[in-house]
N, C-alpha and C positions, 0 to 999 in steps of 0.2 A: 491543531489540526489544518491550519493555513500554510500556504506556500508562497514565496517571494522569489523575484529574480533578481540577480546581481550580475553586472558586467565590470570588469575592473582590469587594470594594467599591472603587470609584474614582470619585471625585467632584471636579471642578473646572470652573467656570464658563468657564475659559480652556483648558481640555484639548484640545490639537492631536492627541495620537496616543497609543495604548494598545496594548501588545503584551507577549508573554512572550519574554524574551531568554535563550538558551541559550549554554552555554560552547563549543558547537561550531558557532556561526554562524547556527543556524537560529531564525526568529522564528515564534512562534505567535500568531495573532490571536483575541481572545475573542468571544463573542456576547453581546448583552444578555441579562440573565436574571432572570425573575420580576418584578422591580421595578426603578424608575429607580435607576441607580447602581450596579446589581450585574451581574456578568459571569462567564460560565462558559467553560472551554475544557478540551479534551483536550490532554494534552502528551505527547509520544512520545520515547523514547531509542532512536536507531538502534542496531541490532544490532552494528555494526562500530566504534562509538565506545566507547572504554575507560572514560571517566569522565563523569559528568553533574552539571550543576547549571543552576539557572534562576531568573530573577527577573521579577516584574511590573515594567515600565516604563512610567511615565507622563510625557510631555512636554507642557508648555504652550506657548502662543503666542509667550512670550518666549524659550523655549529652555530653561527650567528643567526639570530631570530629577528624578524621585522613583522609587526603587526598593525593592522589597520581596522578599526572598528567599522562594522557595517551598520549604517543607520536604517531604520525601517518604520512602515506606517502598519498601526496595528488596528484591526477589526477584531475586537473582543467577541468571543463565542462561548456560551454556556452549554454544556452537554447535560443530558437527562439522567437522573439516577433512577433506578428501577428494582423494587423488591419482587422477586419471583418466588412463589410457593412451589415446592417441588412435590410432585404427586407420585404414589406408588406406580401408578399405570405407566408413567414416563420413565421411571427408575427401573422398573422390571421390563419395560419394553425397549425403547429407543437406546437407553444407556446399556443394559444388558446385551443388546444386539450389536452394538457398536464395539463392545469389550470382546464380544466372541468373534467379530470379523477381524479386528485389528491388533487385539492386546489379549489373546486368549489365555496367555499365562497369568492374567489378573482375574480369571473367572471365578476363583474361590473367594475373592473379597465380597464384603457385605455390600448391600445396594448403595449406601452413602459413600462408602470407600470408593466403589466403582465410579460414582459420580465425582467424587473430588479427584480421582485419578484422570478422568477424561477432561474434566474443566480445567485442571491446573497443570498436571504433568504431560498428558498428551497435547494438550493445547501449547504448552511451552515448547514442546518438540516440533509440532507442526509449524508455529510461527517461526521458529530458528530456521526450518527448511525454506520458508518464504524469504526471510532475512537474507539468508545466503545467496539466494538467485536474484533478489531485487536489489542487492547492494553493488551489483557490477555497473561501473560507469564508463561509457565509450571514451576512447582517448582520441580519436579521429577529430581534426579540426572541422568546425561548422561555420557556416555564415547565416543560415536561416533554421527555424525551428517553428513548425507550424502543427498545430492539432485542431481537429474538428471537436465540437462538444461530443462526449461520450453519451451514446444512447443504446446501451446493449440489449434492451428487451422491448420490444414493441408493445405498446399499451401496458407496460409494466406498472403496477401500483407499489408504492412504498409500503412495506409492511413491518420494517425495523430500521432504525436510523442509525448513524454513524456516531461513534463516541459515547454510546450509551454504557454507562457503569452500572453493571448488574449485581445485585447481592441475592443469593440463593438461600432460602429458609426451608427447614424442614419441622414440622409441628412448632412453628414460629421461633425455631432456634437458627441462628445463623450457620450455614454450612460451608459456603464458599462464594467467590465473587469473581467477575472477569470484566472486561472491555470489549465491547463490540466494535470490531475494526473495519466495518464495511457498511454498505447499503443494502438491505434486502428487497429485492423486487419480485412481484409475482404476478403471473398472468395465467395463461391456460397451462395445464399439466403437460410437460415436456415441450415447452416453446422453445424456439430457435434463439439462441444467443448469437448477437453479432459484434464483431470488433468495428468501432467506429473510425479507426485509424490504422494505417499501415503499420506492420510491425513484424517481428519474429517470435514464435512460440518457444520460450525458454523452459517452460515446464507444463507437463501433461501426465500427470499421475495421480494416484490415490494419496490423500494427505490428511488422514485421521478425521478430526472434526470438520474439516473442508470438504471432506469426501473426494469425489473425483474433481481434481482441481487443475485449471489451466491458468497460465501466467503468460503475457505477451510484453515483450519489450518494444517500446515506441522510441527509444533514443533519449539522450541527455539525463539517463537515469530514470525515466518515467515508466512505469510498469502498470498494467491494468491485470486485475485478477478476478477469477470466475469460479465460484464454488458450488458445491452440490450437484454437479452435472450428473445426469443420467447416462449419457453417451458423450463419445468425443467425436469430433469431426475433423480434428488435426492431430498432429504429433509434433514432438519436439524437434525443432530444427526447421519447421514449416515457415515460410514467408507468407504472410497474410495481407490481404488488402481490405481497405475501409468497405464495410459492408458484407464482408464474407461471413457465412455462419461457422461457427467454431465448436458448438456444443449444443446440447439441450438441456433445459432445466430439470431439476430431479429432487431426490431425497436423500442422496448419498450423505454420509458423514453424520454431523449433529443437525439434521433437519426435521422438523416436525411436520411440514408442509412442503409441496413441491414450489420452489422458488430458486433464485439466483442471488447468491452473495457475491455483490460486486465490490471490488476494491480498488484503490489507486495508491501506489507506492512511489516515494521519491527516495531514491538512493536507500531503500530499505525501511524508510519510515512511512508509516500508513497515514494518509491524509484525507481530508474531507472529499469524498466523491462528487458531491454537490457543485463545488467550484469547477470541477473539470467537465461538468454537464452544462456549464453557463458559458455561452458564447462571449458575453460582455466581460465576464472575468478573465477568460483565456486571453482576449485581445488585450486588456488593461494590464494584466499582470504578468504576461509572458511576451506574446507577439510584439506588442507596442514598445515594450522596454528594450527588447534587442534591436527593433527598427531604430529607435532613438538613439540608442548606443552607437549603432553604426554610422549614423549621421555626424555623430560627435568625433568618432574615430577618423573619419575620412576629411575632415576639416583640414 
């Protein structure tokens, strides 16, 4: 669930491709940084992957490959496991309603089959849509990248944490499981959601379990996600400024109470939102790394 910054030099007149390869199959793509031949990238370690390693990989036009291992500092983080007992009221209410709204062709399924479809198949499709949008990495060179701490909901209280591994039971028998990929924040009903940083709205539409869903791109492969909106105040393509209201909290999608599902994605990987809400972490892990790198490059 954590993220690190890396700045490196890679030069070859015949270089064909350049990326960061991980042990869990994900490739991160760097952005040109400060001066020619230098690159920067954010690298994320997914919360459900036990081990991590990564290397910068450069490939030339002849197919020759050069690799450099990325050293890193680890702060271990344990996530919660939760067992949730499914009740008929929930299955015949929220689940049946969601099926009726966005997957009416599944209406003939039994109540547990409907739940499994929503929690597994529908979730998989919804997350694939998010992955597609949040995997885009800008290729324009940058010299600076600065973000304020994210604070999307005034007086928001945390009602569900990131990385929670949820196991669902019915009559004490296992039915399904899932990971919670965001931070749930609640305030008053239909409270205004704000973007804390400038960006561009790249997604604003209904998305199954996420309900009315907004995603904002902030550059360098960083995206903020807002789920369960009751209404939109922006549309796809809109440029937003820090402090702009973009939507109102709600109950759309798989939400039992009015709240905001807030997520942060780095090149398609869901990461711990709490880090991005921490000014000290942002400075130490992102801003200062790049500023220190520029001083080294300019020597």
